[in-house]
C-alpha positions as CSV (number, residue, x, y, z in Angstrom):
1,M,0.0,0.0,0.0
2,A,1.3,3.5,-0.9
3,Y,1.2,6.3,1.7
4,S,1.1,10.0,0.9
5,I,3.4,12.4,2.6
6,I,1.6,13.7,5.6
7,K,0.5,17.3,5.3
8,D,-1.0,18.2,8.7
9,V,2.3,18.5,10.6
10,E,3.4,21.2,13.0
11,R,4.9,24.2,11.1
12,G,7.9,24.8,13.3
13,S,7.2,28.4,14.6
14,F,7.8,29.4,18.2
15,S,5.9,31.6,20.6
16,E,7.5,34.7,22.1
17,E,7.6,32.9,25.4
18,E,9.5,29.9,24.0
19,L,12.0,32.2,22.2
20,T,12.9,33.8,25.5
21,L,14.4,30.5,26.6
22,V,17.1,30.7,23.9
23,D,20.1,32.9,23.7
24,I,19.9,33.8,20.0
25,E,23.5,34.9,20.0
26,K,24.7,31.5,21.1
27,V,22.6,29.3,18.8
28,P,24.9,26.6,17.3
29,K,25.6,27.2,13.6
30,H,25.9,23.5,12.8
31,V,23.5,21.0,14.2
32,A,23.6,17.2,13.4
33,I,20.7,14.9,14.1
34,I,20.4,11.1,14.2
35,M,16.8,10.7,13.2
36,D,15.9,7.5,15.0
37,G,12.6,5.9,15.8
38,N,10.5,5.7,12.6
39,R,9.9,1.9,12.9
40,R,9.1,2.1,16.6
41,W,6.7,5.0,16.0
42,A,4.9,2.9,13.4
43,K,4.7,-0.1,15.8
44,K,3.4,2.2,18.5
45,E,0.7,3.6,16.2
46,K,-0.1,0.0,15.0
47,I,0.5,1.0,11.4
48,P,2.9,-0.3,8.7
49,I,6.6,0.6,8.9
50,E,6.2,2.4,5.6
51,A,3.9,4.9,7.2
52,G,6.5,5.5,9.9
53,H,9.2,6.3,7.4
54,W,6.8,8.6,5.4
55,R,6.0,10.5,8.6
56,G,9.7,10.7,9.5
57,A,10.5,12.2,6.0
58,E,7.8,14.8,6.4
59,N,9.0,15.7,9.8
60,V,12.2,17.0,8.3
61,D,10.2,20.0,7.1
62,V,9.3,20.8,10.7
63,I,12.9,20.8,11.9
64,L,14.1,22.7,8.8
65,R,11.8,25.6,9.6
66,S,12.7,25.5,13.3
67,A,16.4,25.5,12.6
68,K,16.1,28.3,10.1
69,E,14.0,30.4,12.5
70,L,16.5,30.0,15.3
71,G,19.5,31.0,13.1
72,V,21.1,27.6,12.5
73,K,23.1,27.7,9.3
74,T,23.9,24.0,8.7
75,L,21.7,21.0,9.5
76,T,23.1,17.5,8.9
77,L,20.6,14.6,9.1
78,Y,21.5,10.9,9.2
79,A,19.1,9.6,6.5
80,F,20.6,6.3,5.4
81,S,23.6,4.6,6.9
82,T,26.0,2.1,5.3
83,E,24.6,-0.4,7.8
84,N,21.0,0.1,6.6
85,W,21.7,-2.0,3.6
86,N,21.4,-5.0,6.0
87,R,17.7,-4.4,6.2
88,S,15.3,-6.4,4.0
89,D,15.4,-5.7,0.3
90,R,11.8,-4.4,0.5
91,E,12.5,-1.9,3.2
92,V,15.7,-0.6,1.5
93,E,13.7,-0.2,-1.8
94,M,11.0,1.6,0.2
95,L,13.5,4.0,1.8
96,M,15.1,4.8,-1.6
97,N,11.6,5.4,-3.0
98,I,10.7,7.8,-0.2
99,L,14.0,9.7,-0.6
100,E,13.4,10.1,-4.3
101,I,9.8,11.3,-4.0
102,Y,10.6,13.5,-1.0
103,L,13.3,15.4,-3.0
104,I,11.1,15.7,-6.1
105,N,8.2,17.1,-4.0
106,K,10.3,19.4,-1.9
107,K,12.6,20.9,-4.5
108,E,10.6,24.0,-5.2
109,S,10.0,24.7,-1.5
110,L,13.7,24.3,-0.8
111,I,14.4,26.9,-3.5
112,K,11.7,29.3,-2.1
113,E,13.0,29.0,1.5
114,G,16.6,29.6,0.4
115,I,17.8,26.2,1.5
116,R,20.8,24.7,-0.2
117,F,20.8,20.9,-0.4
118,E,23.9,18.8,-0.1
119,T,24.8,15.2,0.7
120,I,27.6,13.3,2.4
121,G,28.3,9.6,1.9
122,N,29.0,7.4,-1.1
123,I,25.9,8.1,-3.3
124,S,27.4,6.2,-6.2
125,K,26.0,3.0,-4.6
126,L,22.4,4.4,-4.8
127,P,19.9,3.6,-7.6
128,I,20.6,5.7,-10.7
129,T,17.2,7.4,-10.5
130,V,17.9,8.5,-6.9
131,Q,21.4,9.8,-7.9
132,K,19.8,11.8,-10.7
133,V,17.3,13.4,-8.3
134,I,20.0,14.2,-5.8
135,Y,22.1,15.9,-8.5
136,E,19.1,17.9,-9.8
137,T,18.1,19.0,-6.3
138,K,21.7,20.1,-5.5
139,K,21.9,22.1,-8.8
140,A,18.5,23.7,-8.3
141,T,19.2,24.9,-4.8
142,E,22.9,25.8,-5.2
143,N,22.2,29.5,-4.6
144,G,20.4,29.0,-1.3
145,S,22.0,31.0,1.5
146,A,19.5,30.8,4.4
147,L,20.5,27.3,5.5
148,E,22.3,24.3,4.3
149,L,20.5,20.9,4.5
150,I,23.0,18.0,4.4
151,L,21.6,14.5,4.1
152,A,24.0,11.7,5.1
153,I,23.0,9.0,2.6
154,N,24.9,5.7,2.4
155,Y,27.1,7.3,5.0
156,G,29.2,5.7,7.7
157,G,31.9,7.4,9.7
158,R,34.4,4.5,9.3
159,D,33.7,4.3,5.6
160,E,34.3,8.0,5.2
161,I,37.6,7.8,6.9
162,I,38.7,4.8,4.8
163,R,37.7,6.6,1.6
164,A,39.6,9.7,2.8
165,A,42.7,7.5,3.5
166,F,42.6,6.1,0.0
167,R,42.5,9.6,-1.5
168,I,45.4,10.6,0.6
169,M,47.4,7.6,-0.5
170,E,46.6,8.4,-4.1
171,D,47.7,12.0,-3.7
172,V,50.9,11.0,-2.0
173,E,51.7,8.5,-4.8
174,A,51.0,11.2,-7.4
175,K,53.2,13.6,-5.4
176,K,50.3,16.0,-4.8
177,L,50.8,15.6,-1.1
178,N,53.9,15.2,1.0
179,K,53.1,12.6,3.7
180,E,55.2,14.6,6.2
181,S,52.6,17.4,5.9
182,L,49.7,15.2,6.9
183,N,48.0,16.5,10.1
184,E,44.4,16.7,11.4
185,K,43.7,19.8,9.4
186,V,44.9,18.3,6.1
187,F,43.2,15.0,6.8
188,S,39.9,16.8,7.4
189,Q,40.1,18.3,3.9
190,Y,39.8,14.7,2.5
191,L,36.5,14.0,4.4
192,D,33.1,14.4,2.9
193,T,32.5,17.3,5.3
194,N,35.5,19.3,4.2
195,K,33.3,22.3,3.2
196,W,31.7,22.7,6.7
197,N,32.7,23.3,10.3
198,D,32.2,20.5,12.8
199,P,28.7,20.4,14.4
200,E,28.6,22.0,17.8
201,V,25.8,19.7,18.9
202,L,24.6,16.2,18.0
203,I,21.0,15.4,18.7
204,R,19.7,11.8,18.9
205,T,16.0,11.0,19.0
206,S,14.4,7.8,20.4
207,G,16.6,7.5,23.6
208,E,19.5,5.5,22.2
209,K,22.8,6.6,23.7
210,R,25.3,5.9,20.9
211,V,26.6,7.7,17.8
212,S,26.0,4.7,15.4
213,N,28.9,5.4,13.1
214,F,27.7,9.0,12.4
215,L,30.3,11.8,12.0
216,I,32.7,10.0,14.3
217,W,35.6,12.3,13.3
218,Q,33.6,15.5,13.3
219,T,31.7,15.0,16.6
220,C,34.7,14.4,18.8
221,Y,34.0,17.6,20.7
222,S,30.3,18.0,19.9
223,E,27.8,18.2,22.7
224,I,25.4,15.2,22.6
225,V,21.8,15.7,23.5
226,V,19.6,12.6,23.7
227,T,15.8,12.7,23.8
228,D,13.4,9.8,24.3
229,V,11.0,11.3,21.7
230,L,10.8,9.2,18.5
231,W,11.7,11.1,15.3
232,P,8.2,11.3,13.8
233,D,7.1,13.0,17.0
234,F,10.1,15.3,17.4
235,S,8.6,18.7,17.2
236,S,9.8,22.3,16.9
237,R,9.5,22.6,20.7
238,D,11.6,19.5,21.2
239,F,14.2,21.0,18.9
240,L,14.2,24.2,20.8
241,Y,14.6,22.4,24.1
242,A,17.6,20.5,22.7
243,I,19.2,23.8,21.8
244,V,18.5,25.2,25.3
245,E,20.1,22.0,26.8
246,F,23.1,22.6,24.5
247,Q,23.4,26.2,25.8
248,K,23.5,25.0,29.4
249,R,26.7,23.1,28.7
250,R,30.2,24.4,29.2
251,R,32.4,23.3,26.2
252,R,35.8,22.5,27.8
253,Y,37.8,21.1,24.9
254,G,40.0,19.0,27.2
255,E,40.4,21.7,29.9
């Protein structure tokens, strides 16, 4: 059975009272989220898993608007991991279909909202039709300057580091890089995320307390905020409270 993208979702605006809880001057510029809990949400609601994934996809709009309103400049979302290929063929096919339809349906609104779409991960492994839509969406939104939406698709932190290591070895062999000059800053330039600063905060929904191979290099000093709320229920208010929790932390950097 096919499911439409749900339309009657919260629109991600805040009351004046809610906004007083946040120090707008200290809102993190880069927020990363592990969007976990679609399947558990569907089970809780006694509906098919597919409906949970559709609801989770539509909830991205809620958090996009919330992040933009608060002044976040980069939002990185864990959409499909390298480990997700271990799911059933039917579920993988369904997830690819949802991604493709989501991008097709949302391209015009991304342009209108000034949101630039990017990806990290090895998208060459995705179905050709999905790769095509990803490329078209990136091209169509390349002038967006209000916020950057980065979807991690076929992404794994270990895989990213291995791919970076291979590129470094190739450049050393081609004499484009002197191995003695390799340091953390140089290594970071070979990662998928080389265009962006590391996220200040990593939010994980559904209550799980692990990073699940997500941005393992980039989040070494990120604050981690875990919420028990399942991703399809993660609201603008939940997002705001996660930012408030982040602002309560003192970032020590080894002090």
